Structure formats: C-alpha cells, structure tokens
All heavy atoms as TSV, in Angstrom:
chain	resi	resn	atom	element	x	y	z
A	1	MET	N	N	47.647	110.797	166.887
A	1	MET	CA	C	47.572	109.436	167.398
A	1	MET	C	C	47.848	108.561	166.234
A	1	MET	O	O	47.257	108.672	165.112
A	1	MET	CB	C	46.173	109.239	167.923
A	1	MET	CG	C	45.875	107.842	168.357
A	1	MET	SD	S	44.215	107.895	169.231
A	1	MET	CE	C	43.769	106.287	168.720
A	2	ALA	N	N	48.815	107.680	166.420
A	2	ALA	CA	C	49.150	106.739	165.365
A	2	ALA	C	C	48.418	105.402	165.561
A	2	ALA	O	O	48.338	104.943	166.713
A	2	ALA	CB	C	50.630	106.492	165.371
A	3	PHE	N	N	47.986	104.793	164.565
A	3	PHE	CA	C	47.396	103.501	164.654
A	3	PHE	C	C	48.452	102.446	164.302
A	3	PHE	O	O	49.276	102.573	163.379
A	3	PHE	CB	C	46.224	103.397	163.545
A	3	PHE	CG	C	45.092	104.273	163.817
A	3	PHE	CD1	C	44.974	105.483	163.179
A	3	PHE	CD2	C	44.152	103.944	164.729
A	3	PHE	CE1	C	43.909	106.389	163.425
A	3	PHE	CE2	C	42.999	104.761	165.022
A	3	PHE	CZ	C	42.943	105.936	164.401
A	4	PRO	N	N	48.335	101.368	165.000
A	4	PRO	CA	C	49.336	100.249	164.810
A	4	PRO	C	C	49.175	99.575	163.412
A	4	PRO	O	O	47.978	99.461	163.015
A	4	PRO	CB	C	49.115	99.246	165.885
A	4	PRO	CG	C	47.698	99.559	166.376
A	4	PRO	CD	C	47.442	101.002	166.134
A	5	ARG	N	N	50.205	99.266	162.807
A	5	ARG	CA	C	50.081	98.654	161.482
A	5	ARG	C	C	49.673	97.188	161.679
A	5	ARG	O	O	50.265	96.476	162.486
A	5	ARG	CB	C	51.529	98.712	160.807
A	5	ARG	CG	C	51.471	98.139	159.469
A	5	ARG	CD	C	52.886	98.283	158.754
A	5	ARG	NE	N	52.769	97.762	157.509
A	5	ARG	CZ	C	53.346	98.243	156.486
A	5	ARG	NH1	N	53.992	99.333	156.503
A	5	ARG	NH2	N	53.230	97.632	155.307
A	6	ARG	N	N	48.674	96.818	160.927
A	6	ARG	CA	C	48.255	95.415	160.922
A	6	ARG	C	C	49.105	94.603	160.031
A	6	ARG	O	O	49.367	94.952	158.876
A	6	ARG	CB	C	46.858	95.270	160.436
A	6	ARG	CG	C	45.789	95.737	161.500
A	6	ARG	CD	C	44.427	95.388	161.080
A	6	ARG	NE	N	44.113	96.097	159.912
A	6	ARG	CZ	C	43.119	95.723	159.002
A	6	ARG	NH1	N	42.409	94.669	159.281
A	6	ARG	NH2	N	42.898	96.448	157.948
A	7	GLU	N	N	49.623	93.503	160.459
A	7	GLU	CA	C	50.451	92.621	159.647
A	7	GLU	C	C	49.535	91.792	158.779
A	7	GLU	O	O	48.586	91.202	159.316
A	7	GLU	CB	C	51.265	91.582	160.574
A	7	GLU	CG	C	52.406	92.401	161.305
A	7	GLU	CD	C	53.435	93.064	160.458
A	7	GLU	OE1	O	53.816	92.403	159.405
A	7	GLU	OE2	O	53.860	94.124	160.750
A	8	LYS	N	N	49.759	91.835	157.523
A	8	LYS	CA	C	48.995	91.028	156.572
A	8	LYS	C	C	49.867	89.855	156.076
A	8	LYS	O	O	51.035	90.009	155.894
A	8	LYS	CB	C	48.619	91.942	155.409
A	8	LYS	CG	C	47.549	92.979	155.768
A	8	LYS	CD	C	47.129	93.921	154.659
A	8	LYS	CE	C	47.414	93.598	153.240
A	8	LYS	NZ	N	46.942	94.604	152.331
A	9	PRO	N	N	49.249	88.683	155.902
A	9	PRO	CA	C	49.949	87.575	155.425
A	9	PRO	C	C	50.475	87.837	153.949
A	9	PRO	O	O	49.785	88.444	153.169
A	9	PRO	CB	C	49.007	86.432	155.429
A	9	PRO	CG	C	47.665	87.025	155.456
A	9	PRO	CD	C	47.803	88.337	156.110
A	10	VAL	N	N	51.649	87.413	153.645
A	10	VAL	CA	C	52.256	87.646	152.325
A	10	VAL	C	C	52.108	86.279	151.553
A	10	VAL	O	O	52.452	85.199	152.092
A	10	VAL	CB	C	53.732	87.979	152.468
A	10	VAL	CG1	C	54.339	88.140	151.096
A	10	VAL	CG2	C	53.833	89.280	153.294
A	11	SER	N	N	51.647	86.341	150.312
A	11	SER	CA	C	51.429	85.137	149.539
A	11	SER	C	C	52.809	84.474	149.236
A	11	SER	O	O	53.827	85.154	149.233
A	11	SER	CB	C	50.701	85.422	148.233
A	11	SER	OG	O	51.518	86.163	147.369
A	12	ASP	N	N	52.749	83.259	148.926
A	12	ASP	CA	C	53.935	82.515	148.611
A	12	ASP	C	C	54.572	83.090	147.293
A	12	ASP	O	O	55.774	83.192	147.134
A	12	ASP	CB	C	53.675	81.016	148.317
A	12	ASP	CG	C	53.337	80.326	149.693
A	12	ASP	OD1	O	53.639	80.807	150.721
A	12	ASP	OD2	O	52.640	79.238	149.548
A	13	PHE	N	N	53.677	83.542	146.375
A	13	PHE	CA	C	54.186	84.088	145.111
A	13	PHE	C	C	54.923	85.377	145.387
A	13	PHE	O	O	56.061	85.576	144.881
A	13	PHE	CB	C	53.022	84.502	144.167
A	13	PHE	CG	C	53.385	85.132	142.879
A	13	PHE	CD1	C	53.951	84.460	141.880
A	13	PHE	CD2	C	53.233	86.482	142.680
A	13	PHE	CE1	C	54.354	84.999	140.652
A	13	PHE	CE2	C	53.568	87.154	141.533
A	13	PHE	CZ	C	54.155	86.386	140.557
A	14	VAL	N	N	54.488	86.285	146.185
A	14	VAL	CA	C	55.164	87.524	146.582
A	14	VAL	C	C	56.383	87.272	147.368
A	14	VAL	O	O	57.461	87.876	147.175
A	14	VAL	CB	C	54.271	88.483	147.305
A	14	VAL	CG1	C	54.937	89.759	147.718
A	14	VAL	CG2	C	53.011	88.896	146.360
A	15	SER	N	N	56.358	86.385	148.303
A	15	SER	CA	C	57.591	86.132	149.201
A	15	SER	C	C	58.700	85.467	148.366
A	15	SER	O	O	59.866	85.539	148.775
A	15	SER	CB	C	57.203	85.293	150.384
A	15	SER	OG	O	56.744	83.990	149.973
A	16	ALA	N	N	58.402	84.876	147.239
A	16	ALA	CA	C	59.387	84.226	146.432
A	16	ALA	C	C	60.103	85.198	145.514
A	16	ALA	O	O	61.148	84.901	144.861
A	16	ALA	CB	C	58.827	83.143	145.591
A	17	ARG	N	N	59.620	86.442	145.335
A	17	ARG	CA	C	60.272	87.410	144.428
A	17	ARG	C	C	61.493	87.977	145.108
A	17	ARG	O	O	61.626	88.067	146.268
A	17	ARG	CB	C	59.249	88.598	144.209
A	17	ARG	CG	C	57.913	88.219	143.652
A	17	ARG	CD	C	57.896	87.733	142.229
A	17	ARG	NE	N	58.653	86.626	141.937
A	17	ARG	CZ	C	58.257	85.315	142.062
A	17	ARG	NH1	N	57.149	84.931	142.540
A	17	ARG	NH2	N	59.182	84.342	141.681
A	18	HIS	N	N	62.418	88.451	144.223
A	18	HIS	CA	C	63.656	89.005	144.682
A	18	HIS	C	C	64.127	90.080	143.720
A	18	HIS	O	O	63.727	90.101	142.472
A	18	HIS	CB	C	64.741	88.034	144.899
A	18	HIS	CG	C	65.030	87.129	143.724
A	18	HIS	ND1	N	64.333	86.015	143.379
A	18	HIS	CD2	C	66.005	87.324	142.709
A	18	HIS	CE1	C	64.815	85.484	142.256
A	18	HIS	NE2	N	65.834	86.285	141.867
A	19	ILE	N	N	64.979	90.959	144.148
A	19	ILE	CA	C	65.502	92.073	143.313
A	19	ILE	C	C	66.329	91.519	142.122
A	19	ILE	O	O	66.921	90.520	142.283
A	19	ILE	CB	C	66.396	92.982	144.210
A	19	ILE	CG1	C	65.652	93.526	145.379
A	19	ILE	CG2	C	67.017	94.154	143.331
A	19	ILE	CD1	C	64.481	94.361	145.134
A	20	ASP	N	N	66.203	92.186	140.966
A	20	ASP	CA	C	66.874	91.729	139.734
A	20	ASP	C	C	66.231	90.582	139.091
A	20	ASP	O	O	66.781	89.989	138.063
A	20	ASP	CB	C	68.334	91.611	139.853
A	20	ASP	CG	C	69.059	92.917	140.135
A	20	ASP	OD1	O	68.542	93.965	139.719
A	20	ASP	OD2	O	70.108	92.923	140.842
A	21	GLU	N	N	65.090	90.040	139.635
A	21	GLU	CA	C	64.398	88.922	138.947
A	21	GLU	C	C	63.686	89.389	137.696
A	21	GLU	O	O	63.148	90.536	137.695
A	21	GLU	CB	C	63.384	88.345	139.895
A	21	GLU	CG	C	62.687	87.078	139.428
A	21	GLU	CD	C	61.868	86.491	140.510
A	21	GLU	OE1	O	61.468	87.146	141.444
A	21	GLU	OE2	O	61.689	85.178	140.410
A	22	GLU	N	N	63.799	88.636	136.633
A	22	GLU	CA	C	63.161	89.064	135.390
A	22	GLU	C	C	61.687	88.727	135.349
A	22	GLU	O	O	61.272	87.595	135.757
A	22	GLU	CB	C	63.795	88.328	134.191
A	22	GLU	CG	C	65.246	88.868	133.996
A	22	GLU	CD	C	65.866	88.403	132.636
A	22	GLU	OE1	O	65.072	87.932	131.779
A	22	GLU	OE2	O	67.130	88.532	132.596
A	23	ILE	N	N	60.790	89.654	134.914
A	23	ILE	CA	C	59.370	89.448	134.847
A	23	ILE	C	C	58.934	89.953	133.536
A	23	ILE	O	O	59.634	90.729	132.827
A	23	ILE	CB	C	58.630	90.135	135.999
A	23	ILE	CG1	C	58.727	91.666	135.869
A	23	ILE	CG2	C	59.094	89.612	137.320
A	23	ILE	CD1	C	57.791	92.416	136.783
A	24	SER	N	N	57.655	89.600	133.211
A	24	SER	CA	C	57.080	90.192	131.918
A	24	SER	C	C	55.571	90.518	132.296
A	24	SER	O	O	54.999	89.948	133.182
A	24	SER	CB	C	57.101	89.095	130.821
A	24	SER	OG	O	56.341	87.955	131.188
A	25	PHE	N	N	55.180	91.609	131.608
A	25	PHE	CA	C	53.782	92.063	131.829
A	25	PHE	C	C	53.327	92.746	130.586
A	25	PHE	O	O	54.110	92.993	129.609
A	25	PHE	CB	C	53.762	93.062	132.985
A	25	PHE	CG	C	54.553	94.230	132.804
A	25	PHE	CD1	C	54.067	95.510	132.319
A	25	PHE	CD2	C	55.904	94.276	133.118
A	25	PHE	CE1	C	54.767	96.608	132.129
A	25	PHE	CE2	C	56.705	95.381	132.977
A	25	PHE	CZ	C	56.163	96.516	132.521
A	26	THR	N	N	52.025	92.957	130.462
A	26	THR	CA	C	51.495	93.552	129.222
A	26	THR	C	C	50.918	94.983	129.657
A	26	THR	O	O	50.241	95.102	130.658
A	26	THR	CB	C	50.265	92.712	128.725
A	26	THR	OG1	O	50.797	91.469	128.396
A	26	THR	CG2	C	49.664	93.431	127.487
A	27	ARG	N	N	51.282	95.927	128.899
A	27	ARG	CA	C	50.818	97.294	129.096
A	27	ARG	C	C	50.487	97.882	127.781
A	27	ARG	O	O	51.300	97.862	126.844
A	27	ARG	CB	C	51.886	98.109	129.882
A	27	ARG	CG	C	51.667	99.568	130.090
A	27	ARG	CD	C	50.975	99.911	131.419
A	27	ARG	NE	N	51.416	99.244	132.578
A	27	ARG	CZ	C	52.348	99.648	133.466
A	27	ARG	NH1	N	53.051	100.673	133.309
A	27	ARG	NH2	N	52.553	98.918	134.597
A	28	ASN	N	N	49.338	98.496	127.631
A	28	ASN	CA	C	48.947	99.146	126.333
A	28	ASN	C	C	49.154	98.269	125.161
A	28	ASN	O	O	49.624	98.576	124.121
A	28	ASN	CB	C	49.689	100.469	126.140
A	28	ASN	CG	C	49.414	101.437	127.183
A	28	ASN	OD1	O	48.425	101.407	127.896
A	28	ASN	ND2	N	50.387	102.389	127.446
A	29	ASP	N	N	48.645	96.977	125.278
A	29	ASP	CA	C	48.841	95.970	124.320
A	29	ASP	C	C	50.177	95.607	123.825
A	29	ASP	O	O	50.401	95.094	122.730
A	29	ASP	CB	C	47.991	96.387	122.996
A	29	ASP	CG	C	46.494	96.488	123.321
A	29	ASP	OD1	O	46.016	95.676	124.162
A	29	ASP	OD2	O	45.807	97.326	122.776
A	30	HIS	N	N	51.225	95.956	124.635
A	30	HIS	CA	C	52.591	95.554	124.368
A	30	HIS	C	C	53.123	94.597	125.479
A	30	HIS	O	O	52.937	94.934	126.656
A	30	HIS	CB	C	53.498	96.778	124.321
A	30	HIS	CG	C	53.242	97.714	123.170
A	30	HIS	ND1	N	53.547	97.419	121.912
A	30	HIS	CD2	C	52.728	98.931	123.165
A	30	HIS	CE1	C	53.110	98.436	121.111
A	30	HIS	NE2	N	52.597	99.422	121.933
A	31	GLU	N	N	53.773	93.516	125.065
A	31	GLU	CA	C	54.418	92.631	126.051
A	31	GLU	C	C	55.750	93.316	126.421
A	31	GLU	O	O	56.556	93.692	125.459
A	31	GLU	CB	C	54.669	91.256	125.350
A	31	GLU	CG	C	55.287	90.273	126.319
A	31	GLU	CD	C	54.320	89.801	127.380
A	31	GLU	OE1	O	53.089	89.839	127.201
A	31	GLU	OE2	O	54.844	89.253	128.413
A	32	VAL	N	N	55.987	93.480	127.703
A	32	VAL	CA	C	57.234	94.222	128.192
A	32	VAL	C	C	57.952	93.234	129.176
A	32	VAL	O	O	57.335	92.554	130.007
A	32	VAL	CB	C	56.850	95.456	128.904
A	32	VAL	CG1	C	58.081	96.212	129.398
A	32	VAL	CG2	C	55.976	96.374	128.011
A	33	ASN	N	N	59.250	93.235	129.052
A	33	ASN	CA	C	60.122	92.465	129.926
A	33	ASN	C	C	60.945	93.461	130.702
A	33	ASN	O	O	61.350	94.506	130.193
A	33	ASN	CB	C	61.106	91.548	129.185
A	33	ASN	CG	C	60.326	90.426	128.458
A	33	ASN	OD1	O	59.454	89.803	128.949
A	33	ASN	ND2	N	60.605	90.295	127.146
A	34	GLY	N	N	61.204	93.072	131.997
A	34	GLY	CA	C	61.980	93.985	132.874
A	34	GLY	C	C	62.516	93.219	133.999
A	34	GLY	O	O	62.305	91.984	134.146
A	35	THR	N	N	63.180	93.924	134.960
A	35	THR	CA	C	63.707	93.356	136.097
A	35	THR	C	C	63.099	94.095	137.369
A	35	THR	O	O	62.970	95.272	137.279
A	35	THR	CB	C	65.237	93.347	136.192
A	35	THR	OG1	O	65.690	94.759	136.095
A	35	THR	CG2	C	65.859	92.539	135.074
A	36	ILE	N	N	62.909	93.344	138.397
A	36	ILE	CA	C	62.349	93.919	139.619
A	36	ILE	C	C	63.399	94.847	140.228
A	36	ILE	O	O	64.621	94.391	140.456
A	36	ILE	CB	C	61.892	92.912	140.586
A	36	ILE	CG1	C	60.783	92.055	140.017
A	36	ILE	CG2	C	61.567	93.491	141.972
A	36	ILE	CD1	C	60.307	90.835	140.855
A	37	HIS	N	N	63.060	96.084	140.459
A	37	HIS	CA	C	63.955	97.071	141.114
A	37	HIS	C	C	63.635	97.150	142.570
A	37	HIS	O	O	64.550	97.304	143.387
A	37	HIS	CB	C	63.732	98.428	140.338
A	37	HIS	CG	C	64.572	99.529	140.859
A	37	HIS	ND1	N	65.906	99.623	140.661
A	37	HIS	CD2	C	64.215	100.584	141.625
A	37	HIS	CE1	C	66.367	100.660	141.237
A	37	HIS	NE2	N	65.423	101.358	141.842
A	38	LYS	N	N	62.420	97.081	142.967
A	38	LYS	CA	C	61.916	97.188	144.366
A	38	LYS	C	C	60.650	96.375	144.542
A	38	LYS	O	O	59.778	96.469	143.744
A	38	LYS	CB	C	61.743	98.647	144.800
A	38	LYS	CG	C	61.512	98.843	146.227
A	38	LYS	CD	C	61.464	100.319	146.605
A	38	LYS	CE	C	61.264	100.410	148.107
A	38	LYS	NZ	N	61.341	101.802	148.590
A	39	ILE	N	N	60.579	95.750	145.741
A	39	ILE	CA	C	59.348	94.959	145.929
A	39	ILE	C	C	58.473	95.725	147.066
A	39	ILE	O	O	59.019	96.095	148.116
A	39	ILE	CB	C	59.667	93.584	146.496
A	39	ILE	CG1	C	60.533	92.844	145.451
A	39	ILE	CG2	C	58.421	92.768	146.835
A	39	ILE	CD1	C	61.172	91.645	145.987
A	40	LEU	N	N	57.231	96.015	146.674
A	40	LEU	CA	C	56.344	96.696	147.607
A	40	LEU	C	C	55.277	95.709	148.072
A	40	LEU	O	O	55.166	94.558	147.599
A	40	LEU	CB	C	55.714	97.925	146.853
A	40	LEU	CG	C	56.721	98.836	146.303
A	40	LEU	CD1	C	56.009	99.915	145.387
A	40	LEU	CD2	C	57.512	99.566	147.406
A	41	GLU	N	N	54.371	96.159	148.943
A	41	GLU	CA	C	53.357	95.315	149.496
A	41	GLU	C	C	52.378	94.732	148.410
A	41	GLU	O	O	52.056	93.530	148.415
A	41	GLU	CB	C	52.578	96.044	150.534
A	41	GLU	CG	C	51.583	95.240	151.303
A	41	GLU	CD	C	50.989	96.000	152.490
A	41	GLU	OE1	O	51.555	96.896	153.075
A	41	GLU	OE2	O	49.784	95.725	152.747
A	42	ASN	N	N	51.914	95.623	147.545
A	42	ASN	CA	C	50.975	95.195	146.479
A	42	ASN	C	C	51.435	95.216	145.083
A	42	ASN	O	O	50.742	94.942	144.124
A	42	ASN	CB	C	49.712	96.166	146.557
A	42	ASN	CG	C	48.993	96.059	147.852
A	42	ASN	OD1	O	48.679	94.950	148.312
A	42	ASN	ND2	N	48.795	97.153	148.588
A	43	SER	N	N	52.736	95.647	144.891
A	43	SER	CA	C	53.277	95.724	143.536
A	43	SER	C	C	54.783	95.660	143.591
A	43	SER	O	O	55.415	95.564	144.674
A	43	SER	CB	C	52.759	97.035	142.938
A	43	SER	OG	O	53.252	98.188	143.752
A	44	VAL	N	N	55.346	95.754	142.411
A	44	VAL	CA	C	56.830	95.891	142.268
A	44	VAL	C	C	57.122	97.037	141.354
A	44	VAL	O	O	56.287	97.510	140.534
A	44	VAL	CB	C	57.415	94.610	141.637
A	44	VAL	CG1	C	57.397	93.412	142.634
A	44	VAL	CG2	C	56.781	94.296	140.334
A	45	ILE	N	N	58.272	97.684	141.588
A	45	ILE	CA	C	58.795	98.695	140.668
A	45	ILE	C	C	59.763	97.949	139.767
A	45	ILE	O	O	60.640	97.269	140.201
A	45	ILE	CB	C	59.493	99.833	141.436
A	45	ILE	CG1	C	58.514	100.523	142.331
A	45	ILE	CG2	C	60.131	100.792	140.476
A	45	ILE	CD1	C	59.113	101.613	143.233
A	46	VAL	N	N	59.487	98.052	138.394
A	46	VAL	CA	C	60.212	97.364	137.465
A	46	VAL	C	C	61.017	98.278	136.581
A	46	VAL	O	O	60.618	99.402	136.108
A	46	VAL	CB	C	59.148	96.594	136.587
A	46	VAL	CG1	C	60.024	95.734	135.511
A	46	VAL	CG2	C	58.272	95.693	137.393
A	47	LYS	N	N	62.314	97.810	136.325
A	47	LYS	CA	C	63.199	98.654	135.441
A	47	LYS	C	C	62.992	98.013	134.049
A	47	LYS	O	O	63.184	96.833	133.821
A	47	LYS	CB	C	64.634	98.527	135.844
A	47	LYS	CG	C	65.581	99.357	135.110
A	47	LYS	CD	C	66.921	99.423	135.661
A	47	LYS	CE	C	67.741	100.420	134.926
A	47	LYS	NZ	N	69.149	100.645	135.571
A	48	ILE	N	N	62.628	98.835	133.090
A	48	ILE	CA	C	62.510	98.429	131.712
A	48	ILE	C	C	63.457	99.125	130.752
A	48	ILE	O	O	63.995	100.144	131.163
A	48	ILE	CB	C	61.015	98.558	131.226
A	48	ILE	CG1	C	60.529	100.042	131.331
A	48	ILE	CG2	C	60.073	97.726	132.126
A	48	ILE	CD1	C	59.161	100.305	130.776
A	49	SER	N	N	63.549	98.809	129.531
A	49	SER	CA	C	64.428	99.456	128.553
A	49	SER	C	C	63.801	100.819	128.180
A	49	SER	O	O	62.619	101.051	128.275
A	49	SER	CB	C	64.635	98.624	127.366
A	49	SER	OG	O	63.423	98.560	126.597
A	50	GLU	N	N	64.633	101.697	127.735
A	50	GLU	CA	C	64.141	102.976	127.263
A	50	GLU	C	C	63.240	102.846	126.111
A	50	GLU	O	O	62.231	103.554	126.005
A	50	GLU	CB	C	65.379	103.899	126.851
A	50	GLU	CG	C	66.218	104.304	127.990
A	50	GLU	CD	C	65.588	105.284	128.987
A	50	GLU	OE1	O	64.602	105.949	128.658
A	50	GLU	OE2	O	66.104	105.265	130.166
A	51	ASP	N	N	63.496	101.910	125.224
A	51	ASP	CA	C	62.596	101.615	124.050
A	51	ASP	C	C	61.199	101.183	124.514
A	51	ASP	O	O	60.254	101.696	123.981
A	51	ASP	CB	C	63.266	100.557	123.104
A	51	ASP	CG	C	64.465	101.079	122.457
A	51	ASP	OD1	O	64.622	102.324	122.214
A	51	ASP	OD2	O	65.245	100.252	121.944
A	52	ASP	N	N	61.250	100.205	125.435
A	52	ASP	CA	C	59.901	99.746	126.055
A	52	ASP	C	C	59.194	100.925	126.715
A	52	ASP	O	O	57.977	101.030	126.627
A	52	ASP	CB	C	60.106	98.635	127.020
A	52	ASP	CG	C	60.363	97.244	126.278
A	52	ASP	OD1	O	60.023	97.203	125.100
A	52	ASP	OD2	O	60.888	96.332	126.908
A	53	ALA	N	N	59.837	101.730	127.433
A	53	ALA	CA	C	59.230	102.838	128.138
A	53	ALA	C	C	58.562	103.804	127.071
A	53	ALA	O	O	57.439	104.216	127.293
A	53	ALA	CB	C	60.326	103.672	128.818
A	54	GLU	N	N	59.252	104.085	125.957
A	54	GLU	CA	C	58.718	104.936	124.995
A	54	GLU	C	C	57.516	104.235	124.260
A	54	GLU	O	O	56.473	104.863	123.946
A	54	GLU	CB	C	59.755	105.256	123.866
A	54	GLU	CG	C	59.394	106.241	122.900
A	54	GLU	CD	C	60.516	106.623	122.014
A	54	GLU	OE1	O	61.655	106.889	122.477
A	54	GLU	OE2	O	60.225	106.695	120.819
A	55	ARG	N	N	57.661	102.918	124.096
A	55	ARG	CA	C	56.526	102.197	123.298
A	55	ARG	C	C	55.258	102.196	124.112
A	55	ARG	O	O	54.174	102.221	123.631
A	55	ARG	CB	C	57.016	100.723	123.172
A	55	ARG	CG	C	56.978	100.273	121.739
A	55	ARG	CD	C	57.474	98.884	121.541
A	55	ARG	NE	N	57.031	97.974	122.645
A	55	ARG	CZ	C	57.654	96.817	122.820
A	55	ARG	NH1	N	58.628	96.418	122.107
A	55	ARG	NH2	N	57.269	96.028	123.837
A	56	ILE	N	N	55.381	102.023	125.534
A	56	ILE	CA	C	54.107	101.962	126.288
A	56	ILE	C	C	53.772	103.347	126.838
A	56	ILE	O	O	52.701	103.424	127.520
A	56	ILE	CB	C	54.311	100.940	127.495
A	56	ILE	CG1	C	55.352	101.375	128.445
A	56	ILE	CG2	C	54.505	99.540	126.970
A	56	ILE	CD1	C	55.453	100.510	129.777
A	57	GLY	N	N	54.514	104.379	126.573
A	57	GLY	CA	C	54.114	105.694	126.894
A	57	GLY	C	C	54.361	106.099	128.328
A	57	GLY	O	O	53.491	106.834	128.893
A	58	VAL	N	N	55.484	105.668	128.967
A	58	VAL	CA	C	55.740	106.136	130.343
A	58	VAL	C	C	56.925	107.077	130.272
A	58	VAL	O	O	57.793	107.017	129.404
A	58	VAL	CB	C	55.990	105.030	131.277
A	58	VAL	CG1	C	54.770	104.148	131.476
A	58	VAL	CG2	C	57.157	104.074	130.779
A	59	ALA	N	N	57.084	107.881	131.294
A	59	ALA	CA	C	58.067	108.968	131.342
A	59	ALA	C	C	59.507	108.532	131.611
A	59	ALA	O	O	60.507	109.197	131.297
A	59	ALA	CB	C	57.786	109.994	132.315
A	60	SER	N	N	59.627	107.435	132.334
A	60	SER	CA	C	61.003	106.926	132.634
A	60	SER	C	C	61.049	105.392	132.429
A	60	SER	O	O	60.067	104.738	132.081
A	60	SER	CB	C	61.288	107.228	134.154
A	60	SER	OG	O	60.682	106.393	135.011
A	61	ASN	N	N	62.221	104.852	132.737
A	61	ASN	CA	C	62.391	103.410	132.516
A	61	ASN	C	C	62.026	102.676	133.817
A	61	ASN	O	O	62.293	101.434	133.892
A	61	ASN	CB	C	63.857	103.074	132.116
A	61	ASN	CG	C	64.843	103.378	133.132
A	61	ASN	OD1	O	64.707	104.249	133.955
A	61	ASN	ND2	N	65.918	102.680	133.095
A	62	LEU	N	N	61.383	103.303	134.814
A	62	LEU	CA	C	60.879	102.570	135.952
A	62	LEU	C	C	59.311	102.731	135.934
A	62	LEU	O	O	58.803	103.800	135.625
A	62	LEU	CB	C	61.409	103.239	137.213
A	62	LEU	CG	C	62.897	103.118	137.511
A	62	LEU	CD1	C	63.277	103.879	138.797
A	62	LEU	CD2	C	63.292	101.689	137.660
A	63	THR	N	N	58.690	101.607	136.178
A	63	THR	CA	C	57.252	101.609	136.221
A	63	THR	C	C	56.709	100.693	137.292
A	63	THR	O	O	57.459	99.792	137.775
A	63	THR	CB	C	56.606	101.210	134.860
A	63	THR	OG1	O	55.251	101.474	134.809
A	63	THR	CG2	C	56.952	99.829	134.481
A	64	VAL	N	N	55.483	100.903	137.776
A	64	VAL	CA	C	54.885	100.107	138.778
A	64	VAL	C	C	53.957	99.008	138.183
A	64	VAL	O	O	53.267	99.403	137.304
A	64	VAL	CB	C	54.136	100.975	139.801
A	64	VAL	CG1	C	53.458	100.124	140.856
A	64	VAL	CG2	C	55.038	101.999	140.370
A	65	VAL	N	N	54.061	97.821	138.632
A	65	VAL	CA	C	53.339	96.807	138.172
A	65	VAL	C	C	52.680	95.959	139.326
A	65	VAL	O	O	53.448	95.580	140.279
A	65	VAL	CB	C	53.997	95.679	137.319
A	65	VAL	CG1	C	53.088	94.657	136.749
A	65	VAL	CG2	C	54.725	96.473	136.140
A	66	ALA	N	N	51.367	95.778	139.430
A	66	ALA	CA	C	50.695	95.072	140.558
A	66	ALA	C	C	51.233	93.641	140.489
A	66	ALA	O	O	51.422	93.046	139.434
A	66	ALA	CB	C	49.227	95.144	140.452
A	67	HIS	N	N	51.264	92.943	141.675
A	67	HIS	CA	C	51.665	91.566	141.695
A	67	HIS	C	C	50.883	90.646	140.795
A	67	HIS	O	O	51.386	89.742	140.232
A	67	HIS	CB	C	51.657	91.027	143.128
A	67	HIS	CG	C	52.710	91.603	144.021
A	67	HIS	ND1	N	54.025	91.519	143.692
A	67	HIS	CD2	C	52.664	92.330	145.159
A	67	HIS	CE1	C	54.789	92.159	144.665
A	67	HIS	NE2	N	53.832	92.643	145.586
A	68	LYS	N	N	49.550	90.993	140.725
A	68	LYS	CA	C	48.642	90.197	139.903
A	68	LYS	C	C	48.817	90.335	138.399
A	68	LYS	O	O	48.193	89.602	137.639
A	68	LYS	CB	C	47.152	90.394	140.345
A	68	LYS	CG	C	46.648	91.776	139.996
A	68	LYS	CD	C	45.329	91.988	140.495
A	68	LYS	CE	C	44.777	93.382	140.223
A	68	LYS	NZ	N	43.464	93.640	140.543
A	69	ASN	N	N	49.551	91.370	137.979
A	69	ASN	CA	C	49.691	91.691	136.561
A	69	ASN	C	C	50.935	91.327	135.929
A	69	ASN	O	O	51.269	91.781	134.833
A	69	ASN	CB	C	49.399	93.165	136.362
A	69	ASN	CG	C	47.972	93.548	136.718
A	69	ASN	OD1	O	47.028	92.727	136.680
A	69	ASN	ND2	N	47.797	94.746	137.058
A	70	TYR	N	N	51.731	90.472	136.540
A	70	TYR	CA	C	52.997	90.028	135.838
A	70	TYR	C	C	53.263	88.603	136.020
A	70	TYR	O	O	52.690	87.975	136.867
A	70	TYR	CB	C	54.234	90.907	136.337
A	70	TYR	CG	C	54.603	90.683	137.766
A	70	TYR	CD1	C	55.403	89.634	138.154
A	70	TYR	CD2	C	54.208	91.571	138.753
A	70	TYR	CE1	C	55.831	89.452	139.459
A	70	TYR	CE2	C	54.544	91.363	140.127
A	70	TYR	CZ	C	55.336	90.342	140.442
A	70	TYR	OH	O	55.724	90.173	141.797
A	71	SER	N	N	54.176	88.061	135.159
A	71	SER	CA	C	54.594	86.627	135.380
A	71	SER	C	C	56.076	86.635	135.403
A	71	SER	O	O	56.796	87.497	134.956
A	71	SER	CB	C	54.072	85.838	134.188
A	71	SER	OG	O	54.527	86.299	132.947
A	72	VAL	N	N	56.568	85.595	136.022
A	72	VAL	CA	C	58.067	85.438	136.289
A	72	VAL	C	C	58.645	84.645	135.127
A	72	VAL	O	O	58.041	83.708	134.644
A	72	VAL	CB	C	58.268	84.728	137.675
A	72	VAL	CG1	C	59.756	84.539	137.884
A	72	VAL	CG2	C	57.621	85.509	138.710
A	73	GLY	N	N	59.816	85.033	134.754
A	73	GLY	CA	C	60.531	84.282	133.711
A	73	GLY	C	C	60.950	84.975	132.538
A	73	GLY	O	O	60.735	86.014	132.072
C-alpha cells in the first residue's frame, strides 16, 4: 500500500535557486565556493573543486549542503 505524497510549500529562497548558480558554505572551518548541481527538497548537491574537496575531507567533488547552510553569491 502506497501513501500519497503530501505537497509541502516551497520557500521563496529555495524556489529561486537554479542549476549552475554559485553558492558558498562553511565545512570543517573552511569557506567553500561551488555551483549547484542538483536541487533537492531539503538540500542541494554542490560541485566543488578537487582542491576544496581534499581540504574539507570529502571523497569526491560533489557534496550535499542543506538549504539553511549556504548563501548565494
């Protein structure tokens, strides 16, 4: 039995986001800049440089960032 998906309102901030938009966020005390690769309901997948990936200790140049943890620009 499948439950129907409840539609949740999307904030103006999230609805204004688009692919390839530049954002910045802090991870492990490092300021990181990247571009939005995919927009999800509660977060974005961000493409960052290989150097930044190594600096913050992630395995690839794609990382997930919650909407509340990044700024645009």
